[in-house]
N, C-alpha and C positions, 0 to 999 in steps of 0.2 A: 504494498498500501505506499502510495506515495500522496502528501499533505502537504500542499500550497494555500499561504493565508493571501488571499485575493485582495485587491484595491488597499492596501499599505500606502499612506500618505494623504489618502482621501480628505480623512479628517483625525482629530484627536482620538474619537472613540476607536478607531480601526488602527491607530496604532498604540493605544493601550490594549488591544486583544495583543498586538504584535506581540505586544513585551510580555505578556501573560502567556503566549506561546512559548516564548523564549525561556522565561521561566520552568515552563514543566520538563523542560529537557527533552522531550520527543523530538527527534529529526525533521525538518520541514525545509521548504523554499517559502519566500514572498515576493510577490510581484509589488512593486512601488508604481504609484501612478505620479510621475514626475512634473506633470500637468497641474496638480491640484495643490491648495493651497496649505495642506500640512504635511508636502513632501519632506522638507527639511527635518522635521521632527522624526522622521521614519529615517530620514539618512545617520542622522547623529546618534541614534537606537542601533542600528545595524552595523555602522561604524565602531560603535563598542562589544558587536559580536559578530566578528567576522566568520563564526562558524557556518551562520545562515547562509544559505545559498540567494543570489538576488537577482530577479528580473525586471526589465523595463514591461510595464503594465501599458504598452500605446493607447491612448485615448483617445477619441475624435467624439464624443456622447457625456453631457452632464443629466444624468436621469432623472435625479431628486426632485422635486418640486420646489421646494423652499431652501435648497442649498448646492448652489451652481458653480461651475467654473469654467474657465474659456482655455483656449491658446496660450502657451507658450509663447506664440509670435504679438497676439493681440491683435490690433486692426490690420496687422500686416496679411493676415488670411482671415479677412472679415467674410468670404464663401462657407468658411465653416461654423459660421456662429448667428445668433439671431440678436434682433436688435439692440440686445442689452450688451452685447459680447458674450455673451453664454454658447459653449457648443450646445447642439439641438438636442432634446432628449431621449430622441430613439434613432435607430439605423434608419425607421421609415421616414420621419421629418428630416433625418437629415440628409437623406437622396432626393427626397421633395425640394428642397434648395437648390440643387445643382450644384455642389461642391465642386470648385475648381480643381482638378488631378493634380496641377503644378504646387496648389496651395496645400492641399493632403501631404504632396510630398516633403514640401519645407515644413510642415508641422511634425510630421513624425522625427524629420531628421533633428530637428531642432530639441524635441522631446528624448531622441536617443541622445544627443549633444550633452544635457543639460545629466543625463543619467551618468555617461563617462566621465565630466567634469565633477562629479559629486565627490570623488575619492571612493566610490565603491566598487570592489570587483563586482560584473554584472557579468552573471552566468547564464543568463537566457533573452528572451523578448517573448512576449505573448500579447495578447489584445484585449480591451475592454469593450463589453458584449458584441465583439464580434467585428465591430466597421469598420477597423485598419485591415481586416481582412478581405471585406464587403467587394461584391462586381466594382468594376469603374462606372 
């Protein structure tokens, strides 16, 4: 069995759950959402626990009604966001707004760069809600 902590860096509560998981002693990996507001807290926690394999959780969606986030590149990739500058809440709404493929690539590269520059050893890449691997 493989255990992966999903959505690390999304919020303080996901990071607290990550901290509890580390304290359990059970082997696992975690995927960090480097576009989210609390990613730096997750990075600091993981720097103190290098035994935890870390992945980049590529994100192009912010699915929660009252808690949203946007792209690393902000207005530079405006086709990926709603009028408030947040990612769209679902794959469906993302595609309905005709995102520019070059902006998708630019944003995903920025998330990877942020992760690589964080000082963490990155072991893998996966994706949030499947959007980064969806059809063009």
